[in-house]
Backbone atoms as SQL, in Angstrom:
CREATE TABLE atoms (id INTEGER PRIMARY KEY, chain TEXT, resi INTEGER, resn TEXT, atom TEXT, x REAL, y REAL, z REAL);
INSERT INTO atoms VALUES
  (1, 'A', 1, 'MET', 'N', 17.184, -77.024, 108.709),
  (2, 'A', 1, 'MET', 'CA', 17.912, -75.822, 108.273),
  (3, 'A', 1, 'MET', 'C', 17.463, -75.403, 106.874),
  (4, 'A', 2, 'GLY', 'N', 17.309, -76.378, 105.997),
  (5, 'A', 2, 'GLY', 'CA', 16.875, -76.059, 104.631),
  (6, 'A', 2, 'GLY', 'C', 15.484, -75.456, 104.599),
  (7, 'A', 3, 'VAL', 'N', 14.623, -75.908, 105.527),
  (8, 'A', 3, 'VAL', 'CA', 13.261, -75.373, 105.582),
  (9, 'A', 3, 'VAL', 'C', 13.290, -73.901, 105.953),
  (10, 'A', 4, 'ILE', 'N', 14.160, -73.532, 106.863),
  (11, 'A', 4, 'ILE', 'CA', 14.283, -72.128, 107.272),
  (12, 'A', 4, 'ILE', 'C', 14.766, -71.272, 106.103),
  (13, 'A', 5, 'ILE', 'N', 15.751, -71.770, 105.372),
  (14, 'A', 5, 'ILE', 'CA', 16.275, -71.024, 104.218),
  (15, 'A', 5, 'ILE', 'C', 15.183, -70.852, 103.164),
  (16, 'A', 6, 'GLU', 'N', 14.425, -71.915, 102.879),
  (17, 'A', 6, 'GLU', 'CA', 13.354, -71.817, 101.898),
  (18, 'A', 6, 'GLU', 'C', 12.260, -70.863, 102.367),
  (19, 'A', 7, 'PHE', 'N', 11.967, -70.869, 103.665),
  (20, 'A', 7, 'PHE', 'CA', 10.956, -69.954, 104.201),
  (21, 'A', 7, 'PHE', 'C', 11.401, -68.504, 104.059),
  (22, 'A', 8, 'VAL', 'N', 12.667, -68.234, 104.338),
  (23, 'A', 8, 'VAL', 'CA', 13.199, -66.877, 104.199),
  (24, 'A', 8, 'VAL', 'C', 13.181, -66.449, 102.733),
  (25, 'A', 9, 'MET', 'N', 13.517, -67.367, 101.831),
  (26, 'A', 9, 'MET', 'CA', 13.466, -67.047, 100.402),
  (27, 'A', 9, 'MET', 'C', 12.019, -66.756, 99.972),
  (28, 'A', 10, 'PHE', 'N', 11.081, -67.542, 100.499),
  (29, 'A', 10, 'PHE', 'CA', 9.665, -67.319, 100.200),
  (30, 'A', 10, 'PHE', 'C', 9.232, -65.940, 100.682),
  (31, 'A', 11, 'LEU', 'N', 9.637, -65.568, 101.889),
  (32, 'A', 11, 'LEU', 'CA', 9.302, -64.240, 102.403),
  (33, 'A', 11, 'LEU', 'C', 9.915, -63.139, 101.530),
  (34, 'A', 12, 'GLY', 'N', 11.115, -63.361, 101.018),
  (35, 'A', 12, 'GLY', 'CA', 11.743, -62.390, 100.120),
  (36, 'A', 12, 'GLY', 'C', 10.940, -62.216, 98.844),
  (37, 'A', 13, 'VAL', 'N', 10.460, -63.332, 98.293),
  (38, 'A', 13, 'VAL', 'CA', 9.638, -63.256, 97.073),
  (39, 'A', 13, 'VAL', 'C', 8.333, -62.528, 97.369),
  (40, 'A', 14, 'VAL', 'N', 7.717, -62.825, 98.493),
  (41, 'A', 14, 'VAL', 'CA', 6.479, -62.139, 98.872),
  (42, 'A', 14, 'VAL', 'C', 6.726, -60.643, 99.017),
  (43, 'A', 15, 'GLN', 'N', 7.852, -60.265, 99.596),
  (44, 'A', 15, 'GLN', 'CA', 8.175, -58.848, 99.767),
  (45, 'A', 15, 'GLN', 'C', 8.340, -58.154, 98.417),
  (46, 'A', 16, 'VAL', 'N', 9.006, -58.796, 97.468),
  (47, 'A', 16, 'VAL', 'CA', 9.192, -58.206, 96.138),
  (48, 'A', 16, 'VAL', 'C', 7.855, -58.050, 95.431),
  (49, 'A', 17, 'VAL', 'N', 7.011, -59.053, 95.518),
  (50, 'A', 17, 'VAL', 'CA', 5.690, -58.976, 94.881),
  (51, 'A', 17, 'VAL', 'C', 4.858, -57.873, 95.524),
  (52, 'A', 18, 'TYR', 'N', 4.904, -57.783, 96.833),
  (53, 'A', 18, 'TYR', 'CA', 4.163, -56.740, 97.550),
  (54, 'A', 18, 'TYR', 'C', 4.654, -55.347, 97.155),
  (55, 'A', 19, 'ASP', 'N', 5.970, -55.163, 97.134),
  (56, 'A', 19, 'ASP', 'CA', 6.528, -53.861, 96.756),
  (57, 'A', 19, 'ASP', 'C', 6.139, -53.500, 95.324),
  (58, 'A', 20, 'SER', 'N', 6.156, -54.475, 94.425),
  (59, 'A', 20, 'SER', 'CA', 5.781, -54.223, 93.036),
  (60, 'A', 20, 'SER', 'C', 4.314, -53.814, 92.937),
  (61, 'A', 21, 'ALA', 'N', 3.456, -54.505, 93.673),
  (62, 'A', 21, 'ALA', 'CA', 2.028, -54.183, 93.632),
  (63, 'A', 21, 'ALA', 'C', 1.770, -52.791, 94.187),
  (64, 'A', 22, 'ILE', 'N', 2.419, -52.439, 95.276),
  (65, 'A', 22, 'ILE', 'CA', 2.231, -51.111, 95.869),
  (66, 'A', 22, 'ILE', 'C', 2.746, -50.025, 94.917),
  (67, 'A', 23, 'ALA', 'N', 3.895, -50.247, 94.294),
  (68, 'A', 23, 'ALA', 'CA', 4.443, -49.271, 93.350),
  (69, 'A', 23, 'ALA', 'C', 3.512, -49.108, 92.149),
  (70, 'A', 24, 'TRP', 'N', 2.966, -50.229, 91.642),
  (71, 'A', 24, 'TRP', 'CA', 2.043, -50.167, 90.512),
  (72, 'A', 24, 'TRP', 'C', 0.795, -49.388, 90.895),
  (73, 'A', 25, 'TYR', 'N', 0.276, -49.644, 92.082),
  (74, 'A', 25, 'TYR', 'CA', -0.927, -48.949, 92.554),
  (75, 'A', 25, 'TYR', 'C', -0.672, -47.445, 92.669),
  (76, 'A', 26, 'ARG', 'N', 0.447, -47.063, 93.272),
  (77, 'A', 26, 'ARG', 'CA', 0.757, -45.633, 93.420),
  (78, 'A', 26, 'ARG', 'C', 0.958, -44.967, 92.068),
  (79, 'A', 27, 'ASP', 'N', 1.652, -45.631, 91.146),
  (80, 'A', 27, 'ASP', 'CA', 1.851, -45.067, 89.808),
  (81, 'A', 27, 'ASP', 'C', 0.529, -44.919, 89.071),
  (82, 'A', 28, 'MET', 'N', -0.385, -45.876, 89.248),
  (83, 'A', 28, 'MET', 'CA', -1.682, -45.793, 88.599),
  (84, 'A', 28, 'MET', 'C', -2.474, -44.605, 89.144),
  (85, 'A', 29, 'ILE', 'N', -2.428, -44.378, 90.449),
  (86, 'A', 29, 'ILE', 'CA', -3.136, -43.246, 91.048),
  (87, 'A', 29, 'ILE', 'C', -2.572, -41.927, 90.510),
  (88, 'A', 30, 'VAL', 'N', -1.251, -41.819, 90.412),
  (89, 'A', 30, 'VAL', 'CA', -0.626, -40.605, 89.874),
  (90, 'A', 30, 'VAL', 'C', -1.037, -40.405, 88.422),
  (91, 'A', 31, 'TRP', 'N', -1.049, -41.489, 87.625),
  (92, 'A', 31, 'TRP', 'CA', -1.420, -41.381, 86.215),
  (93, 'A', 31, 'TRP', 'C', -2.876, -40.946, 86.085),
  (94, 'A', 32, 'LEU', 'N', -3.765, -41.532, 86.888),
  (95, 'A', 32, 'LEU', 'CA', -5.176, -41.144, 86.826),
  (96, 'A', 32, 'LEU', 'C', -5.369, -39.687, 87.229),
  (97, 'A', 33, 'ASP', 'N', -4.629, -39.238, 88.219),
  (98, 'A', 33, 'ASP', 'CA', -4.725, -37.840, 88.646),
  (99, 'A', 33, 'ASP', 'C', -4.252, -36.909, 87.536),
  (100, 'A', 34, 'ASP', 'N', -3.119, -37.245, 86.923),
  (101, 'A', 34, 'ASP', 'CA', -2.604, -36.416, 85.822),
  (102, 'A', 34, 'ASP', 'C', -3.565, -36.407, 84.638),
  (103, 'A', 35, 'THR', 'N', -4.139, -37.560, 84.323),
  (104, 'A', 35, 'THR', 'CA', -5.086, -37.648, 83.208),
  (105, 'A', 35, 'THR', 'C', -6.337, -36.830, 83.499),
  (106, 'A', 36, 'ALA', 'N', -6.848, -36.920, 84.713),
  (107, 'A', 36, 'ALA', 'CA', -8.038, -36.149, 85.078),
  (108, 'A', 36, 'ALA', 'C', -7.748, -34.653, 85.023),
  (109, 'A', 37, 'THR', 'N', -6.584, -34.250, 85.485),
  (110, 'A', 37, 'THR', 'CA', -6.206, -32.835, 85.435),
  (111, 'A', 37, 'THR', 'C', -6.104, -32.362, 83.990),
  (112, 'A', 38, 'TYR', 'N', -5.517, -33.173, 83.129),
  (113, 'A', 38, 'TYR', 'CA', -5.376, -32.836, 81.709),
  (114, 'A', 38, 'TYR', 'C', -6.748, -32.694, 81.046),
  (115, 'A', 39, 'LEU', 'N', -7.613, -33.669, 81.296),
  (116, 'A', 39, 'LEU', 'CA', -8.940, -33.622, 80.683),
  (117, 'A', 39, 'LEU', 'C', -9.772, -32.474, 81.244),
  (118, 'A', 40, 'ALA', 'N', -9.603, -32.151, 82.512),
  (119, 'A', 40, 'ALA', 'CA', -10.346, -31.042, 83.111),
  (120, 'A', 40, 'ALA', 'C', -9.938, -29.720, 82.488),
  (121, 'A', 41, 'GLY', 'N', -8.737, -29.647, 81.920),
  (122, 'A', 41, 'GLY', 'CA', -8.280, -28.422, 81.286),
  (123, 'A', 41, 'GLY', 'C', -9.085, -28.068, 80.044),
  (124, 'A', 42, 'PHE', 'N', -9.805, -29.012, 79.485),
  (125, 'A', 42, 'PHE', 'CA', -10.604, -28.739, 78.291),
  (126, 'A', 42, 'PHE', 'C', -12.004, -28.223, 78.619),
  (127, 'A', 43, 'TRP', 'N', -12.395, -28.319, 79.888),
  (128, 'A', 43, 'TRP', 'CA', -13.737, -27.859, 80.258),
  (129, 'A', 43, 'TRP', 'C', -13.784, -26.337, 80.209),
  (130, 'A', 44, 'PRO', 'N', -14.888, -25.773, 79.723),
  (131, 'A', 44, 'PRO', 'CA', -14.962, -24.306, 79.576),
  (132, 'A', 44, 'PRO', 'C', -15.191, -23.564, 80.883),
  (133, 'A', 45, 'PHE', 'N', -15.443, -24.269, 81.953),
  (134, 'A', 45, 'PHE', 'CA', -15.713, -23.564, 83.214),
  (135, 'A', 45, 'PHE', 'C', -14.812, -24.062, 84.315);
């Protein structure tokens, strides 16, 4: 029984780490897009 509880807790930790990594990746893509758009605004053409 304890092994099952520990396995479920492990899966919960994996889920939190996965969600954090995906959120970080999406935020980084948005930041890079915003930065590229900002820098492109300085181009004369």
